[in-house]
C-alpha positions as CSV (number, residue, x, y, z in Angstrom):
1,M,3.5,146.6,80.4
2,S,4.3,150.4,79.4
3,A,7.7,151.8,79.3
4,N,7.5,154.1,82.5
5,A,6.2,151.2,84.7
6,A,9.5,148.9,83.4
7,K,11.5,151.8,84.1
8,T,10.2,152.5,87.5
9,G,10.3,148.6,88.4
10,T,14.2,148.5,87.4
11,S,14.6,151.9,89.3
12,M,13.2,150.3,92.4
13,V,15.0,147.4,92.3
14,H,18.4,149.3,91.8
15,K,17.4,151.4,94.9
16,L,16.6,148.3,96.8
17,K,20.0,146.4,95.8
18,A,21.7,149.8,96.7
19,W,19.9,150.1,100.1
20,I,21.0,146.2,100.9
21,S,24.8,147.3,100.3
22,S,24.6,150.7,101.9
23,P,26.5,151.2,105.2
24,T,23.1,151.4,107.1
25,G,21.4,148.4,105.2
26,P,20.7,144.8,106.5
27,K,24.1,143.5,106.2
28,T,25.6,146.1,109.0
29,T,24.8,146.2,112.9
30,H,23.5,149.9,111.8
31,F,20.4,148.1,110.9
32,W,20.2,145.0,113.0
33,G,21.1,146.9,116.3
34,P,18.0,149.0,115.9
35,V,15.9,146.2,114.9
36,A,16.8,144.3,118.4
37,N,16.1,147.5,120.4
38,W,12.7,147.9,119.1
39,G,12.1,145.0,121.7
40,F,12.3,147.5,124.5
41,V,9.6,149.7,123.0
42,I,7.5,146.6,122.4
43,A,8.1,145.8,125.8
44,G,7.5,148.8,127.1
45,I,4.1,149.3,125.6
46,A,3.1,145.6,126.7
47,D,3.9,146.8,130.1
48,S,1.6,149.8,129.9
49,S,-1.2,147.6,130.3
50,K,-0.1,146.3,133.8
51,P,-1.2,147.8,137.2
52,A,0.9,150.9,138.0
53,E,2.4,149.4,141.4
54,M,4.6,146.9,139.1
55,I,6.5,149.7,137.9
56,S,10.0,150.0,139.2
57,P,11.0,153.7,138.9
58,N,14.5,153.3,139.0
59,M,14.3,151.0,136.0
60,T,12.2,153.5,134.1
61,A,14.4,156.7,134.9
62,A,17.7,154.1,133.8
63,M,15.8,153.1,130.4
64,C,15.0,156.9,130.1
65,V,18.7,158.1,130.1
66,Y,19.7,155.3,128.3
67,S,17.2,156.2,125.3
68,L,18.3,160.0,125.6
69,L,22.3,159.1,125.3
70,F,21.4,156.4,122.1
71,M,19.3,159.2,120.4
72,R,22.3,161.7,120.7
73,F,24.5,158.8,119.6
74,A,22.4,158.0,116.4
75,W,22.1,161.6,115.6
76,M,25.9,162.2,115.9
77,I,27.3,159.1,114.1
78,E,28.4,158.6,110.2
79,P,26.3,157.7,108.5
80,R,23.4,159.1,110.7
81,N,21.3,156.2,111.8
82,Y,17.8,157.2,111.6
83,I,16.3,153.9,112.5
84,L,18.1,153.8,115.8
85,F,17.2,157.2,116.6
86,A,13.7,156.4,115.7
87,C,13.7,153.6,117.8
88,H,15.3,155.2,120.9
89,A,13.0,158.3,120.8
90,S,9.7,155.8,120.6
91,N,11.3,154.2,123.8
92,E,11.8,157.6,125.5
93,A,8.2,158.1,124.9
94,V,7.0,155.0,126.2
95,Q,9.3,155.1,129.3
96,M,7.9,158.7,130.2
97,N,4.3,157.2,129.9
98,Q,5.6,154.7,132.3
99,M,7.0,157.1,134.7
100,R,3.6,159.4,134.3
101,R,1.8,156.5,135.5
102,Y,3.9,155.8,138.5
103,I,4.0,159.3,139.5
104,E,0.1,159.5,139.3
105,F,0.0,155.8,141.2
106,T,2.1,157.1,143.8
107,Q,0.4,160.6,144.4
108,S,-2.9,158.5,144.6
109,S,-1.7,156.5,146.8
110,N,-0.5,159.3,149.1
111,S,-3.7,161.1,148.9
112,S,-5.8,158.2,149.8
113,S,-3.8,156.9,152.6
114,S,-3.9,160.6,153.8
115,D,-7.9,160.4,153.8
116,T,-7.8,157.2,155.5
117,K,-5.9,158.9,158.5
118,A,-7.9,161.8,158.6
119,E,-10.7,159.5,159.0
120,K,-9.3,157.1,161.6
121,S,-8.7,160.4,163.7
122,Q,-12.2,161.9,163.7
């Protein structure tokens, strides 16, 4: 093993130990809170394969507002919580996709029901 490789390995171990003990490391809620919140993102991605008629627009809107508020929170607190910010930015994207699917579904349902009414009146 060369001297540079040993120095790099020691440096990496030192950085890992420093991160573990840092204010945003795994010994704090600044780490485990965001890790738990990734469940929202995973659930939203899983829901994207379900039929659009199952989407609750009220809950989706609430999740959008929630993620926007906590993105700001994650950015404003000290130390800045990048893990929480990334989690809520991802959830915002997933929930906006769900809202898009719901809107497209309701628009297509409304247009198909108006087409059916027009056919019946003829």
